[in-house]
N, CA and C atoms of all chains as a GROMACS GRO file, in nm:
protein
  591
    1UNK      N    1  -2.594  11.230  -3.833
    1UNK     CA    2  -2.630  11.335  -3.770
    1UNK      C    3  -2.702  11.331  -3.654
    2UNK      N    4  -2.714  11.405  -3.572
    2UNK     CA    5  -2.749  11.418  -3.396
    2UNK      C    6  -2.835  11.546  -3.397
    3UNK      N    7  -2.919  11.511  -3.276
    3UNK     CA    8  -2.995  11.610  -3.260
    3UNK      C    9  -2.921  11.734  -3.124
    4UNK      N   10  -2.984  11.870  -3.156
    4UNK     CA   11  -2.972  11.964  -3.036
    4UNK      C   12  -2.871  11.915  -2.878
    5UNK      N   13  -2.962  11.813  -2.842
    5UNK     CA   14  -2.943  11.755  -2.732
    5UNK      C   15  -2.888  11.734  -2.678
    6UNK      N   16  -2.849  11.581  -2.782
    6UNK     CA   17  -2.785  11.504  -2.802
    6UNK      C   18  -2.619  11.575  -2.776
    7UNK      N   19  -2.622  11.661  -2.905
    7UNK     CA   20  -2.493  11.729  -2.898
    7UNK      C   21  -2.451  11.826  -2.805
    8UNK      N   22  -2.522  11.885  -2.730
    8UNK     CA   23  -2.490  11.952  -2.592
    8UNK      C   24  -2.463  11.870  -2.493
    9UNK      N   25  -2.549  11.734  -2.487
    9UNK     CA   26  -2.476  11.674  -2.360
    9UNK      C   27  -2.357  11.619  -2.413
   10UNK      N   28  -2.295  11.558  -2.527
   10UNK     CA   29  -2.171  11.533  -2.524
   10UNK      C   30  -2.038  11.657  -2.456
   11UNK      N   31  -2.115  11.764  -2.493
   11UNK     CA   32  -2.042  11.867  -2.446
   11UNK      C   33  -2.037  11.903  -2.292
   12UNK      N   34  -2.152  11.881  -2.198
   12UNK     CA   35  -2.160  11.860  -2.104
   12UNK      C   36  -2.130  11.785  -2.051
   13UNK      N   37  -2.107  11.644  -2.106
   13UNK     CA   38  -2.024  11.554  -2.029
   13UNK      C   39  -1.888  11.564  -1.977
   14UNK      N   40  -1.823  11.644  -2.064
   14UNK     CA   41  -1.669  11.682  -2.046
   14UNK      C   42  -1.693  11.795  -1.936
   15UNK      N   43  -1.772  11.936  -1.977
   15UNK     CA   44  -1.743  12.048  -1.949
   15UNK      C   45  -1.847  12.093  -1.863
   16UNK      N   46  -1.903  12.000  -1.733
   16UNK     CA   47  -1.994  12.040  -1.672
   16UNK      C   48  -2.096  12.183  -1.649
   17UNK      N   49  -2.005  12.280  -1.655
   17UNK     CA   50  -2.049  12.429  -1.634
   17UNK      C   51  -2.069  12.504  -1.765
   18UNK      N   52  -2.107  12.387  -1.894
   18UNK     CA   53  -2.114  12.483  -2.013
   18UNK      C   54  -2.266  12.495  -2.031
   19UNK      N   55  -2.220  12.622  -2.093
   19UNK     CA   56  -2.392  12.668  -2.154
   19UNK      C   57  -2.325  12.665  -2.300
   20UNK      N   58  -2.403  12.597  -2.366
   20UNK     CA   59  -2.375  12.555  -2.503
   20UNK      C   60  -2.477  12.622  -2.616
   21UNK      N   61  -2.436  12.696  -2.703
   21UNK     CA   62  -2.543  12.725  -2.819
   21UNK      C   63  -2.509  12.651  -2.950
   22UNK      N   64  -2.642  12.614  -3.014
   22UNK     CA   65  -2.616  12.501  -3.128
   22UNK      C   66  -2.711  12.581  -3.250
   23UNK      N   67  -2.636  12.598  -3.357
   23UNK     CA   68  -2.738  12.631  -3.467
   23UNK      C   69  -2.688  12.495  -3.567
   24UNK      N   70  -2.820  12.521  -3.642
   24UNK     CA   71  -2.799  12.408  -3.737
   24UNK      C   72  -2.733  12.487  -3.848
   25UNK      N   73  -2.603  12.484  -3.933
   25UNK     CA   74  -2.620  12.574  -4.058
   25UNK      C   75  -2.720  12.529  -4.166
   26UNK      N   76  -2.724  12.435  -4.179
   26UNK     CA   77  -2.763  12.337  -4.273
   26UNK      C   78  -2.914  12.282  -4.329
   27UNK      N   79  -2.958  12.242  -4.168
   27UNK     CA   80  -3.097  12.226  -4.191
   27UNK      C   81  -3.061  12.054  -4.175
   28UNK      N   82  -2.962  11.986  -4.182
   28UNK     CA   83  -2.938  11.896  -4.205
   28UNK      C   84  -2.865  11.791  -4.069
   29UNK      N   85  -2.872  11.874  -3.969
   29UNK     CA   86  -2.810  11.838  -3.851
   29UNK      C   87  -2.690  11.742  -3.857
   30UNK      N   88  -2.607  11.861  -3.916
   30UNK     CA   89  -2.460  11.772  -3.897
   30UNK      C   90  -2.337  11.849  -3.923
   31UNK      N   91  -2.406  11.965  -3.958
   31UNK     CA   92  -2.335  12.079  -3.987
   31UNK      C   93  -2.392  12.199  -3.882
   32UNK      N   94  -2.296  12.248  -3.792
   32UNK     CA   95  -2.356  12.337  -3.688
   32UNK      C   96  -2.220  12.443  -3.633
   33UNK      N   97  -2.299  12.538  -3.622
   33UNK     CA   98  -2.236  12.593  -3.538
   33UNK      C   99  -2.240  12.616  -3.367
   34UNK      N  100  -2.129  12.612  -3.309
   34UNK     CA  101  -2.151  12.544  -3.132
   34UNK      C  102  -2.052  12.666  -3.120
   35UNK      N  103  -2.109  12.749  -2.966
   35UNK     CA  104  -2.056  12.816  -2.948
   35UNK      C  105  -2.098  12.769  -2.762
   36UNK      N  106  -1.946  12.781  -2.701
   36UNK     CA  107  -1.965  12.716  -2.552
   36UNK      C  108  -1.894  12.800  -2.496
   37UNK      N  109  -1.966  12.788  -2.342
   37UNK     CA  110  -1.912  12.907  -2.266
   37UNK      C  111  -1.892  12.832  -2.128
   38UNK      N  112  -1.761  12.857  -2.067
   38UNK     CA  113  -1.716  12.758  -1.994
   38UNK      C  114  -1.586  12.848  -1.919
   39UNK      N  115  -1.621  12.777  -1.753
   39UNK     CA  116  -1.472  12.851  -1.643
   39UNK      C  117  -1.370  12.729  -1.727
   40UNK      N  118  -1.367  12.618  -1.763
   40UNK     CA  119  -1.297  12.524  -1.802
   40UNK      C  120  -1.209  12.604  -1.897
   41UNK      N  121  -1.184  12.695  -1.916
   41UNK     CA  122  -1.123  12.786  -2.074
   41UNK      C  123  -1.026  12.895  -1.969
   42UNK      N  124  -1.064  12.905  -1.882
   42UNK     CA  125  -0.986  13.042  -1.828
   42UNK      C  126  -0.837  12.969  -1.810
   43UNK      N  127  -0.775  13.067  -1.871
   43UNK     CA  128  -0.602  13.050  -1.852
   43UNK      C  129  -0.540  12.911  -1.990
   44UNK      N  130  -0.662  12.896  -2.047
   44UNK     CA  131  -0.612  12.806  -2.196
   44UNK      C  132  -0.610  12.942  -2.347
   45UNK      N  133  -0.526  12.881  -2.401
   45UNK     CA  134  -0.504  12.905  -2.510
   45UNK      C  135  -0.634  12.920  -2.598
   46UNK      N  136  -0.657  12.946  -2.707
   46UNK     CA  137  -0.753  12.948  -2.758
   46UNK      C  138  -0.758  12.803  -2.875
   47UNK      N  139  -0.640  12.758  -2.902
   47UNK     CA  140  -0.651  12.647  -2.949
   47UNK      C  141  -0.650  12.496  -2.866
   48UNK      N  142  -0.631  12.563  -2.713
   48UNK     CA  143  -0.636  12.457  -2.613
   48UNK      C  144  -0.789  12.423  -2.566
   49UNK      N  145  -0.849  12.557  -2.574
   49UNK     CA  146  -1.000  12.576  -2.573
   49UNK      C  147  -1.079  12.502  -2.664
   50UNK      N  148  -1.036  12.484  -2.792
   50UNK     CA  149  -1.111  12.438  -2.909
   50UNK      C  150  -1.047  12.283  -2.870
   51UNK      N  151  -0.930  12.235  -2.828
   51UNK     CA  152  -0.964  12.108  -2.802
   51UNK      C  153  -1.005  12.039  -2.732
   52UNK      N  154  -1.043  12.081  -2.603
   52UNK     CA  155  -1.107  12.040  -2.527
   52UNK      C  156  -1.272  11.996  -2.552
   53UNK      N  157  -1.318  12.101  -2.636
   53UNK     CA  158  -1.420  12.042  -2.698
   53UNK      C  159  -1.431  11.955  -2.822
   54UNK      N  160  -1.374  11.957  -2.892
   54UNK     CA  161  -1.316  11.875  -2.996
   54UNK      C  162  -1.313  11.736  -2.941
   55UNK      N  163  -1.231  11.724  -2.782
   55UNK     CA  164  -1.208  11.594  -2.717
   55UNK      C  165  -1.372  11.553  -2.693
   56UNK      N  166  -1.468  11.624  -2.649
   56UNK     CA  167  -1.587  11.587  -2.629
   56UNK      C  168  -1.628  11.506  -2.782
   57UNK      N  169  -1.637  11.570  -2.845
   57UNK     CA  170  -1.680  11.527  -3.000
   57UNK      C  171  -1.639  11.433  -3.094
   58UNK      N  172  -1.523  11.389  -3.021
   58UNK     CA  173  -1.436  11.314  -3.085
   58UNK      C  174  -1.502  11.206  -3.121
   59UNK      N  175  -1.610  11.122  -3.037
   59UNK     CA  176  -1.645  11.012  -3.109
   59UNK      C  177  -1.767  11.043  -3.261
   60UNK      N  178  -1.830  11.135  -3.192
   60UNK     CA  179  -1.934  11.214  -3.303
   60UNK      C  180  -1.876  11.253  -3.451
   61UNK      N  181  -1.784  11.268  -3.403
   61UNK     CA  182  -1.717  11.343  -3.546
   61UNK      C  183  -1.609  11.207  -3.623
   62UNK      N  184  -1.604  11.115  -3.556
   62UNK     CA  185  -1.531  11.003  -3.596
   62UNK      C  186  -1.636  10.898  -3.661
   63UNK      N  187  -1.738  10.905  -3.589
   63UNK     CA  188  -1.860  10.853  -3.624
   63UNK      C  189  -1.954  10.891  -3.789
   64UNK      N  190  -1.922  11.008  -3.785
   64UNK     CA  191  -2.007  11.116  -3.862
   64UNK      C  192  -2.116  11.132  -3.861
   65UNK      N  193  -2.152  11.103  -3.725
   65UNK     CA  194  -2.311  11.214  -3.661
   65UNK      C  195  -2.235  11.332  -3.682
   66UNK      N  196  -2.096  11.400  -3.672
   66UNK     CA  197  -2.118  11.544  -3.690
   66UNK      C  198  -2.005  11.572  -3.846
   67UNK      N  199  -2.056  11.658  -3.892
   67UNK     CA  200  -1.951  11.671  -4.064
   67UNK      C  201  -1.867  11.762  -4.025
   68UNK      N  202  -1.930  11.840  -3.984
   68UNK     CA  203  -1.851  11.988  -3.950
   68UNK      C  204  -1.905  12.084  -3.844
   69UNK      N  205  -1.781  12.150  -3.776
   69UNK     CA  206  -1.821  12.260  -3.641
   69UNK      C  207  -1.789  12.333  -3.682
   70UNK      N  208  -1.820  12.481  -3.647
   70UNK     CA  209  -1.755  12.592  -3.653
   70UNK      C  210  -1.783  12.650  -3.500
   71UNK      N  211  -1.677  12.624  -3.447
   71UNK     CA  212  -1.654  12.663  -3.293
   71UNK      C  213  -1.620  12.792  -3.251
   72UNK      N  214  -1.720  12.828  -3.150
   72UNK     CA  215  -1.637  12.936  -3.080
   72UNK      C  216  -1.664  12.911  -2.889
   73UNK      N  217  -1.556  12.990  -2.849
   73UNK     CA  218  -1.557  12.881  -2.747
   73UNK      C  219  -1.566  13.094  -2.610
   74UNK      N  220  -1.636  13.058  -2.507
   74UNK     CA  221  -1.619  13.166  -2.461
   74UNK      C  222  -1.585  13.167  -2.310
   75UNK      N  223  -1.460  13.243  -2.270
   75UNK     CA  224  -1.440  13.203  -2.077
   75UNK      C  225  -1.564  13.249  -1.993
   76UNK      N  226  -1.582  13.161  -1.929
   76UNK     CA  227  -1.703  13.208  -1.823
   76UNK      C  228  -1.609  13.285  -1.744
   77UNK      N  229  -1.632  13.407  -1.702
   77UNK     CA  230  -1.597  13.454  -1.536
   77UNK      C  231  -1.599  13.391  -1.437
   78UNK      N  232  -1.727  13.314  -1.416
   78UNK     CA  233  -1.777  13.316  -1.275
   78UNK      C  234  -1.882  13.226  -1.259
   79UNK      N  235  -0.210  10.379  -3.369
   79UNK     CA  236  -0.175  10.442  -3.461
   79UNK      C  237  -0.062  10.394  -3.528
   80UNK      N  238  -0.052  10.385  -3.670
   80UNK     CA  239   0.085  10.341  -3.740
   80UNK      C  240   0.200  10.414  -3.661
   81UNK      N  241   0.285  10.368  -3.617
   81UNK     CA  242   0.398  10.448  -3.608
   81UNK      C  243   0.476  10.492  -3.689
   82UNK      N  244   0.497  10.432  -3.783
   82UNK     CA  245   0.538  10.547  -3.942
   82UNK      C  246   0.496  10.641  -3.996
   83UNK      N  247   0.358  10.661  -3.960
   83UNK     CA  248   0.286  10.769  -4.018
   83UNK      C  249   0.322  10.909  -3.903
   84UNK      N  250   0.331  10.813  -3.797
   84UNK     CA  251   0.356  10.919  -3.677
   84UNK      C  252   0.504  10.981  -3.718
   85UNK      N  253   0.603  10.934  -3.754
   85UNK     CA  254   0.723  10.970  -3.770
   85UNK      C  255   0.710  11.072  -3.890
   86UNK      N  256   0.650  10.968  -3.975
   86UNK     CA  257   0.619  11.083  -4.094
   86UNK      C  258   0.579  11.198  -4.108
   87UNK      N  259   0.509  11.229  -4.013
   87UNK     CA  260   0.440  11.382  -4.012
   87UNK      C  261   0.520  11.439  -3.864
   88UNK      N  262   0.604  11.382  -3.774
   88UNK     CA  263   0.720  11.459  -3.704
   88UNK      C  264   0.784  11.502  -3.770
   89UNK      N  265   0.839  11.400  -3.905
   89UNK     CA  266   0.947  11.443  -4.009
   89UNK      C  267   0.915  11.593  -4.074
   90UNK      N  268   0.803  11.567  -4.136
   90UNK     CA  269   0.766  11.680  -4.223
   90UNK      C  270   0.721  11.790  -4.111
   91UNK      N  271   0.668  11.796  -4.018
   91UNK     CA  272   0.668  11.945  -3.955
   91UNK      C  273   0.788  11.947  -3.906
   92UNK      N  274   0.858  11.879  -3.879
   92UNK     CA  275   0.990  11.976  -3.849
   92UNK      C  276   1.127  12.018  -3.938
   93UNK      N  277   1.071  11.978  -4.061
   93UNK     CA  278   1.162  12.010  -4.170
   93UNK      C  279   1.124  12.131  -4.250
   94UNK      N  280   1.016  12.117  -4.196
   94UNK     CA  281   0.974  12.262  -4.275
   94UNK      C  282   0.900  12.415  -4.201
   95UNK      N  283   0.957  12.491  -4.185
   95UNK     CA  284   0.859  12.610  -4.086
   95UNK      C  285   0.719  12.621  -4.094
   96UNK      N  286   0.659  12.628  -4.214
   96UNK     CA  287   0.538  12.652  -4.203
   96UNK      C  288   0.469  12.522  -4.249
   97UNK      N  289   0.395  12.422  -4.267
   97UNK     CA  290   0.327  12.282  -4.302
   97UNK      C  291   0.185  12.306  -4.261
   98UNK      N  292   0.120  12.324  -4.415
   98UNK     CA  293  -0.029  12.300  -4.438
   98UNK      C  294  -0.078  12.161  -4.432
   99UNK      N  295  -0.145  12.075  -4.336
   99UNK     CA  296  -0.218  11.958  -4.442
   99UNK      C  297  -0.334  11.996  -4.439
  100UNK      N  298  -0.380  11.969  -4.571
  100UNK     CA  299  -0.505  12.040  -4.648
  100UNK      C  300  -0.544  11.903  -4.730
  101UNK      N  301  -0.647  11.964  -4.808
  101UNK     CA  302  -0.730  11.909  -4.953
  101UNK      C  303  -0.674  11.988  -5.012
  102UNK      N  304  -0.590  11.931  -5.126
  102UNK     CA  305  -0.527  11.948  -5.248
  102UNK      C  306  -0.379  12.078  -5.234
  103UNK      N  307  -0.341  12.081  -5.362
  103UNK     CA  308  -0.210  12.158  -5.317
  103UNK      C  309  -0.255  12.313  -5.306
  104UNK      N  310  -0.122  12.345  -5.301
  104UNK     CA  311  -0.129  12.505  -5.275
  104UNK      C  312  -0.177  12.558  -5.422
  105UNK      N  313  -0.145  12.499  -5.524
  105UNK     CA  314  -0.188  12.548  -5.651
  105UNK      C  315  -0.312  12.533  -5.654
  106UNK      N  316  -0.364  12.438  -5.623
  106UNK     CA  317  -0.492  12.399  -5.669
  106UNK      C  318  -0.564  12.346  -5.563
  107UNK      N  319  -0.622  12.387  -5.412
  107UNK     CA  320  -0.615  12.378  -5.350
  107UNK      C  321  -0.796  12.330  -5.345
  108UNK      N  322  -0.822  12.221  -5.320
  108UNK     CA  323  -0.969  12.115  -5.334
  108UNK      C  324  -1.090  12.129  -5.230
  109UNK      N  325  -1.089  12.278  -5.172
  109UNK     CA  326  -1.128  12.256  -5.010
  109UNK      C  327  -1.201  12.408  -4.998
  110UNK      N  328  -1.261  12.508  -4.968
  110UNK     CA  329  -1.280  12.636  -4.966
  110UNK      C  330  -1.204  12.650  -4.869
  111UNK      N  331  -1.182  12.548  -4.696
  111UNK     CA  332  -1.121  12.611  -4.616
  111UNK      C  333  -0.961  12.566  -4.659
  112UNK      N  334  -0.904  12.504  -4.675
  112UNK     CA  335  -0.768  12.508  -4.761
  112UNK      C  336  -0.741  12.605  -4.864
  113UNK      N  337  -0.810  12.642  -4.940
  113UNK     CA  338  -0.782  12.782  -5.050
  113UNK      C  339  -0.766  12.909  -4.903
  114UNK      N  340  -0.894  12.920  -4.799
  114UNK     CA  341  -0.877  13.018  -4.731
  114UNK      C  342  -0.734  13.038  -4.633
  115UNK      N  343  -0.682  12.898  -4.610
  115UNK     CA  344  -0.586  12.890  -4.551
  115UNK      C  345  -0.444  12.947  -4.604
  116UNK      N  346  -0.479  12.890  -4.744
  116UNK     CA  347  -0.323  12.929  -4.820
  116UNK      C  348  -0.313  13.072  -4.879
  117UNK      N  349  -0.453  13.125  -4.898
  117UNK     CA  350  -0.481  13.270  -4.925
  117UNK      C  351  -0.434  13.377  -4.804
  118UNK      N  352  -0.444  13.322  -4.692
  118UNK     CA  353  -0.399  13.364  -4.581
  118UNK      C  354  -0.258  13.391  -4.520
  119UNK      N  355  -0.192  13.251  -4.602
  119UNK     CA  356  -0.028  13.248  -4.587
  119UNK      C  357   0.033  13.318  -4.661
  120UNK      N  358  -0.022  13.340  -4.800
  120UNK     CA  359   0.009  13.390  -4.916
  120UNK      C  360   0.017  13.519  -4.886
  121UNK      N  361  -0.085  13.592  -4.812
  121UNK     CA  362  -0.082  13.746  -4.780
  121UNK      C  363   0.022  13.722  -4.642
  122UNK      N  364   0.065  13.664  -4.586
  122UNK     CA  365   0.171  13.671  -4.455
  122UNK      C  366   0.337  13.702  -4.517
  123UNK      N  367   0.331  13.622  -4.646
  123UNK     CA  368   0.471  13.661  -4.723
  123UNK      C  369   0.598  13.574  -4.686
  124UNK      N  370   0.544  13.474  -4.593
  124UNK     CA  371   0.713  13.375  -4.553
  124UNK      C  372   0.628  13.284  -4.618
  125UNK      N  373   0.788  13.186  -4.674
  125UNK     CA  374   0.733  13.034  -4.708
  125UNK      C  375   0.677  12.934  -4.644
  126UNK      N  376   0.575  12.847  -4.714
  126UNK     CA  377   0.523  12.773  -4.662
  126UNK      C  378   0.488  12.624  -4.757
  127UNK      N  379   0.463  12.533  -4.690
  127UNK     CA  380   0.400  12.403  -4.752
  127UNK      C  381   0.269  12.346  -4.755
  128UNK      N  382   0.213  12.295  -4.839
  128UNK     CA  383   0.102  12.269  -4.879
  128UNK      C  384   0.114  12.081  -4.881
  129UNK      N  385   0.066  12.012  -4.771
  129UNK     CA  386   0.082  11.840  -4.798
  129UNK      C  387  -0.052  11.801  -4.826
  130UNK      N  388  -0.085  11.741  -4.883
  130UNK     CA  389  -0.197  11.678  -4.940
  130UNK      C  390  -0.276  11.552  -4.890
  131UNK      N  391  -0.348  11.563  -4.812
  131UNK     CA  392  -0.384  11.408  -4.738
  131UNK      C  393  -0.554  11.398  -4.753
  132UNK      N  394  -0.605  11.434  -4.887
  132UNK     CA  395  -0.729  11.422  -4.920
  132UNK      C  396  -0.770  11.290  -4.957
  133UNK      N  397  -0.644  11.223  -4.990
  133UNK     CA  398  -0.679  11.093  -5.057
  133UNK      C  399  -0.634  10.971  -4.951
  134UNK      N  400  -0.538  11.039  -4.841
  134UNK     CA  401  -0.496  10.944  -4.747
  134UNK      C  402  -0.538  10.942  -4.656
  135UNK      N  403  -0.674  10.851  -4.594
  135UNK     CA  404  -0.723  10.858  -4.472
  135UNK      C  405  -0.645  10.828  -4.376
  136UNK      N  406  -0.545  10.694  -4.367
  136UNK     CA  407  -0.501  10.715  -4.258
  136UNK      C  408  -0.395  10.843  -4.209
  137UNK      N  409  -0.330  10.872  -4.245
  137UNK     CA  410  -0.267  10.954  -4.187
  137UNK      C  411  -0.368  11.095  -4.180
  138UNK      N  412  -0.452  11.121  -4.225
  138UNK     CA  413  -0.563  11.255  -4.162
  138UNK      C  414  -0.624  11.162  -4.053
  139UNK      N  415  -0.626  11.013  -3.984
  139UNK     CA  416  -0.662  10.974  -3.883
  139UNK      C  417  -0.511  11.009  -3.772
  140UNK      N  418  -0.409  11.001  -3.825
  140UNK     CA  419  -0.280  10.984  -3.745
  140UNK      C  420  -0.276  11.137  -3.757
  141UNK      N  421  -0.308  11.216  -3.771
  141UNK     CA  422  -0.277  11.333  -3.786
  141UNK      C  423  -0.424  11.391  -3.673
  142UNK      N  424  -0.552  11.355  -3.667
  142UNK     CA  425  -0.633  11.417  -3.570
  142UNK      C  426  -0.594  11.336  -3.453
  143UNK      N  427  -0.526  11.235  -3.457
  143UNK     CA  428  -0.534  11.171  -3.282
  143UNK      C  429  -0.387  11.205  -3.253
  144UNK      N  430  -0.274  11.307  -3.286
  144UNK     CA  431  -0.185  11.386  -3.268
  144UNK      C  432  -0.224  11.465  -3.192
  145UNK      N  433  -0.352  11.541  -3.256
  145UNK     CA  434  -0.363  11.727  -3.231
  145UNK      C  435  -0.527  11.711  -3.203
  146UNK      N  436  -0.569  11.613  -3.132
  146UNK     CA  437  -0.661  11.645  -3.085
  146UNK      C  438  -0.800  11.762  -3.162
  147UNK      N  439  -0.775  11.721  -3.308
  147UNK     CA  440  -0.807  11.813  -3.349
  147UNK      C  441  -0.903  11.746  -3.522
  148UNK      N  442  -1.011  11.742  -3.530
  148UNK     CA  443  -1.052  11.646  -3.613
  148UNK      C  444  -1.036  11.678  -3.772
  149UNK      N  445  -1.050  11.833  -3.793
  149UNK     CA  446  -1.064  11.880  -3.894
  149UNK      C  447  -0.976  11.930  -3.989
  150UNK      N  448  -0.968  11.930  -4.148
  150UNK     CA  449  -0.826  12.004  -4.207
  150UNK      C  450  -0.915  12.157  -4.237
  151UNK      N  451  -0.764  12.208  -4.277
  151UNK     CA  452  -0.634  12.196  -4.281
  151UNK      C  453  -0.628  12.230  -4.142
  152UNK      N  454  -0.491  12.177  -4.100
  152UNK     CA  455  -0.392  12.183  -3.982
  152UNK      C  456  -0.278  12.230  -4.005
  153UNK      N  457  -0.249  12.368  -3.992
  153UNK     CA  458  -0.125  12.381  -3.955
  153UNK      C  459  -0.060  12.421  -3.887
  154UNK      N  460   0.084  12.367  -3.877
  154UNK     CA  461   0.223  12.381  -3.804
  154UNK      C  462   0.298  12.466  -3.848
  155UNK      N  463   0.370  12.518  -3.746
  155UNK     CA  464   0.447  12.658  -3.690
  155UNK      C  465   0.566  12.575  -3.679
  156UNK      N  466   0.686  12.613  -3.666
  156UNK     CA  467   0.782  12.519  -3.646
  156UNK      C  468   0.771  12.419  -3.556
  157UNK      N  469   0.714  12.315  -3.565
  157UNK     CA  470   0.666  12.190  -3.536
  157UNK      C  471   0.550  12.167  -3.440
  158UNK      N  472   0.496  12.319  -3.465
  158UNK     CA  473   0.375  12.303  -3.283
  158UNK      C  474   0.278  12.325  -3.377
  159UNK      N  475   0.158  12.277  -3.349
  159UNK     CA  476   0.014  12.268  -3.423
  159UNK      C  477  -0.050  12.396  -3.401
  160UNK      N  478  -0.115  12.471  -3.455
  160UNK     CA  479  -0.175  12.589  -3.441
  160UNK      C  480  -0.295  12.557  -3.508
  161UNK      N  481  -0.356  12.480  -3.512
  161UNK     CA  482  -0.478  12.449  -3.544
  161UNK      C  483  -0.536  12.524  -3.717
  162UNK      N  484  -0.618  12.603  -3.723
  162UNK     CA  485  -0.659  12.634  -3.854
  162UNK      C  486  -0.700  12.817  -3.861
  163UNK      N  487  -0.740  12.863  -3.953
  163UNK     CA  488  -0.737  12.997  -3.942
  163UNK      C  489  -0.866  13.056  -3.847
  164UNK      N  490  -0.962  12.969  -3.768
  164UNK     CA  491  -0.992  13.029  -3.661
  164UNK      C  492  -0.892  13.049  -3.554
  165UNK      N  493  -0.809  12.990  -3.546
  165UNK     CA  494  -0.730  13.034  -3.436
  165UNK      C  495  -0.621  13.142  -3.490
  166UNK      N  496  -0.577  13.076  -3.603
  166UNK     CA  497  -0.463  13.238  -3.672
  166UNK      C  498  -0.505  13.339  -3.666
  167UNK      N  499  -0.655  13.366  -3.726
  167UNK     CA  500  -0.677  13.497  -3.728
  167UNK      C  501  -0.697  13.604  -3.626
  168UNK      N  502  -0.751  13.529  -3.510
  168UNK     CA  503  -0.706  13.608  -3.371
  168UNK      C  504  -0.608  13.666  -3.329
  169UNK      N  505  -0.492  13.535  -3.396
  169UNK     CA  506  -0.347  13.524  -3.361
  169UNK      C  507  -0.316  13.656  -3.457
  170UNK      N  508  -0.357  13.656  -3.567
  170UNK     CA  509  -0.318  13.770  -3.658
  170UNK      C  510  -0.370  13.933  -3.587
  171UNK      N  511  -0.464  13.910  -3.536
  171UNK     CA  512  -0.531  14.053  -3.485
  171UNK      C  513  -0.432  14.082  -3.401
  172UNK      N  514  -0.371  13.981  -3.307
  172UNK     CA  515  -0.327  14.048  -3.166
  172UNK      C  516  -0.176  14.079  -3.196
  173UNK      N  517  -0.116  14.007  -3.278
  173UNK     CA  518  -0.010  14.020  -3.292
  173UNK      C  519   0.102  13.932  -3.254
  174UNK      N  520   0.008  13.854  -3.202
  174UNK     CA  521   0.055  13.699  -3.158
  174UNK      C  522   0.170  13.583  -3.259
  175UNK      N  523   0.085  13.618  -3.366
  175UNK     CA  524   0.123  13.538  -3.540
  175UNK      C  525   0.260  13.628  -3.537
  176UNK      N  526   0.267  13.729  -3.507
  176UNK     CA  527   0.367  13.789  -3.602
  176UNK      C  528   0.467  13.807  -3.556
  177UNK      N  529   0.464  13.776  -3.400
  177UNK     CA  530   0.610  13.774  -3.339
  177UNK      C  531   0.638  13.581  -3.313
  178UNK      N  532   0.523  13.509  -3.344
  178UNK     CA  533   0.553  13.359  -3.343
  178UNK      C  534   0.610  13.348  -3.495
  179UNK      N  535   0.576  13.371  -3.583
  179UNK     CA  536   0.649  13.398  -3.727
  179UNK      C  537   0.821  13.437  -3.683
  180UNK      N  538   0.838  13.564  -3.671
  180UNK     CA  539   0.966  13.666  -3.666
  180UNK      C  540   1.061  13.523  -3.542
  181UNK      N  541   0.989  13.484  -3.490
  181UNK     CA  542   1.061  13.417  -3.399
  181UNK      C  543   1.120  13.272  -3.487
  182UNK      N  544   1.045  13.215  -3.534
  182UNK     CA  545   1.064  13.110  -3.647
  182UNK      C  546   1.108  13.112  -3.762
  183UNK      N  547   1.122  13.239  -3.812
  183UNK     CA  548   1.191  13.249  -3.929
  183UNK      C  549   1.348  13.341  -3.919
  184UNK      N  550   1.326  13.402  -3.780
  184UNK     CA  551   1.432  13.453  -3.751
  184UNK      C  552   1.446  13.605  -3.795
  185UNK      N  553   1.322  13.660  -3.830
  185UNK     CA  554   1.281  13.811  -3.926
  185UNK      C  555   1.178  13.829  -3.956
  186UNK      N  556   1.165  13.921  -4.011
  186UNK     CA  557   1.009  13.965  -4.068
  186UNK      C  558   1.029  13.902  -4.198
  187UNK      N  559   0.871  13.931  -4.241
  187UNK     CA  560   0.878  13.877  -4.354
  187UNK      C  561   0.964  13.906  -4.510
  188UNK      N  562   1.004  13.847  -4.605
  188UNK     CA  563   1.049  13.915  -4.722
  188UNK      C  564   0.941  14.018  -4.775
  189UNK      N  565   0.993  14.109  -4.776
  189UNK     CA  566   0.896  14.201  -4.908
  189UNK      C  567   0.847  14.135  -4.994
  190UNK      N  568   0.692  14.182  -5.010
  190UNK     CA  569   0.611  14.122  -5.083
  190UNK      C  570   0.667  14.144  -5.292
  191UNK      N  571   0.636  14.070  -5.330
  191UNK     CA  572   0.713  14.096  -5.462
  191UNK      C  573   0.693  14.255  -5.509
  192UNK      N  574   0.790  14.311  -5.590
  192UNK     CA  575   0.772  14.427  -5.633
  192UNK      C  576   0.648  14.440  -5.750
  193UNK      N  577   0.561  14.513  -5.754
  193UNK     CA  578   0.528  14.521  -5.872
  193UNK      C  579   0.602  14.551  -5.989
  194UNK      N  580   0.552  14.566  -6.113
  194UNK     CA  581   0.627  14.579  -6.219
  194UNK      C  582   0.584  14.717  -6.240
  195UNK      N  583   0.666  14.813  -6.314
  195UNK     CA  584   0.596  14.974  -6.301
  195UNK      C  585   0.640  14.953  -6.507
  196UNK      N  586   0.526  14.990  -6.529
  196UNK     CA  587   0.533  14.977  -6.691
  196UNK      C  588   0.558  15.139  -6.723
  197UNK      N  589   0.637  15.145  -6.808
  197UNK     CA  590   0.694  15.274  -6.861
  197UNK      C  591   0.586  15.355  -6.924
   0.00000   0.00000   0.00000
């Protein structure tokens, strides 16, 4: 389990400009819809964009705080 | 990460053009996302293999390490990692996937199996 602020913090640590939207899909605080908007995605393929976010969440996924993420990435233009 | 597992994975993704690491088998997927991915590739018409890693935790960890991707299924085409249907669906919509597969297989997908005509 992880709360929205902690989850957002993990992503912003890696991607400081990121705007993060989180939706707890199941009410159990471990299955999330996560939308991340960042300039860091510019020039990257979709898979590379997702890998950037997954790297930020690596620890939380490995220790089970987060079970599942449905991820959407948006390239911030400015 | 155990080197033998890494080598095993490298060998598998090099020997088959489309490899899906998932939970369960092609005939009997044991996870909704693996099923979705199998159906996705069934619809494309190219041959593919599903490697069941549900019970093989060390191999799942090795795969996650190698790809920076935490979840199953994981799809490899021509040895290159393509994530899952969240990546492949948009690639299919943009035409990128068709080009990738035609390059991997050296041509278009075989025609879908002919339907049986009853007289």
